[in-house]
C-alpha positions in Angstrom: -91.9 -147.2 47.1 -90.7 -150.6 48.0 -92.9 -152.8 50.3 -91.5 -152.8 53.8 -91.6 -156.0 55.8 -91.3 -156.9 59.5 -89.3 -159.9 60.5 -91.3 -162.5 62.5 -89.8 -165.0 64.9 -91.1 -168.1 66.6 -89.3 -168.4 70.0 -89.2 -171.4 72.2 -88.2 -170.8 75.9 -86.8 -173.2 78.4 -90.1 -173.1 80.3 -91.8 -174.7 77.2 -93.6 -171.5 76.3 -93.6 -170.5 72.7 -93.9 -166.9 71.5 -94.5 -165.4 68.0 -92.9 -162.1 67.8 -93.3 -159.6 64.9 -90.2 -157.2 65.1 -91.1 -153.5 64.5 -88.7 -150.7 63.4 -88.6 -149.5 67.1 -87.0 -152.8 68.3 -84.5 -152.6 65.4 -83.6 -149.0 66.3 -83.2 -150.1 69.9 -80.7 -152.7 68.7 -78.7 -150.1 66.9 -78.5 -147.9 69.9 -77.6 -150.7 72.3 -75.1 -152.3 69.9 -73.2 -149.0 69.7 -73.4 -148.5 73.5 -72.1 -152.0 74.3 -69.7 -152.1 71.3 -71.3 -155.3 70.0 -70.6 -156.4 66.4 -73.0 -155.4 63.5 -75.9 -157.7 62.8 -74.2 -159.6 60.0 -71.4 -160.7 62.4 -73.7 -161.6 65.3 -77.0 -162.8 63.9 -78.0 -164.8 67.0 -77.3 -161.8 69.3 -79.2 -159.5 67.0 -82.2 -161.9 66.7 -82.2 -162.5 70.5 -82.1 -158.7 71.3 -84.9 -157.6 68.9 -87.1 -160.4 69.9 -86.6 -159.6 73.6 -87.0 -155.8 72.9 -90.3 -156.4 70.9 -91.7 -159.1 73.3 -91.3 -156.5 76.1 -93.0 -153.8 74.1 -95.9 -156.2 73.2 -96.4 -157.4 76.9 -95.4 -161.0 75.9 -92.7 -161.0 78.6 -92.2 -158.9 81.8 -91.1 -155.4 80.9 -88.4 -155.6 83.7 -86.8 -158.8 82.5 -83.2 -158.1 81.6 -82.0 -159.1 78.1 -79.3 -161.5 79.5 -82.1 -163.4 81.5 -84.2 -163.6 78.5 -81.4 -164.7 76.3 -80.5 -167.5 78.7 -84.1 -168.8 78.4 -84.1 -169.0 74.7 -83.9 -172.6 73.4 -84.6 -171.6 69.7 -85.4 -168.8 67.6 -87.0 -169.6 64.2 -87.3 -167.0 61.5 -90.7 -166.9 59.7 -91.9 -165.3 56.6 -91.8 -161.5 57.1 -95.0 -159.5 57.4 -95.8 -156.8 55.0 -96.3 -153.3 56.4 -99.3 -151.4 55.0 -98.9 -148.3 52.8 
């Protein structure tokens, strides 16, 4: 079985705060469901939208941001998203 890896992002917000977010499968599934509901393009055609959404979803799950913060509000605060080396998932 191939080793699975989780994407990791460093996020800089307009407040100056910096987050490190490791995106789990749950956040990626949330993207798939929301993308279909909102009729957004697929990840390959909207990489910034995908990255912002999965980071927002995971940061809420991890308690790094307020669970009630809407995606659009979070997205407006993101100054940069930097993709880091993925983290390997255990066996």
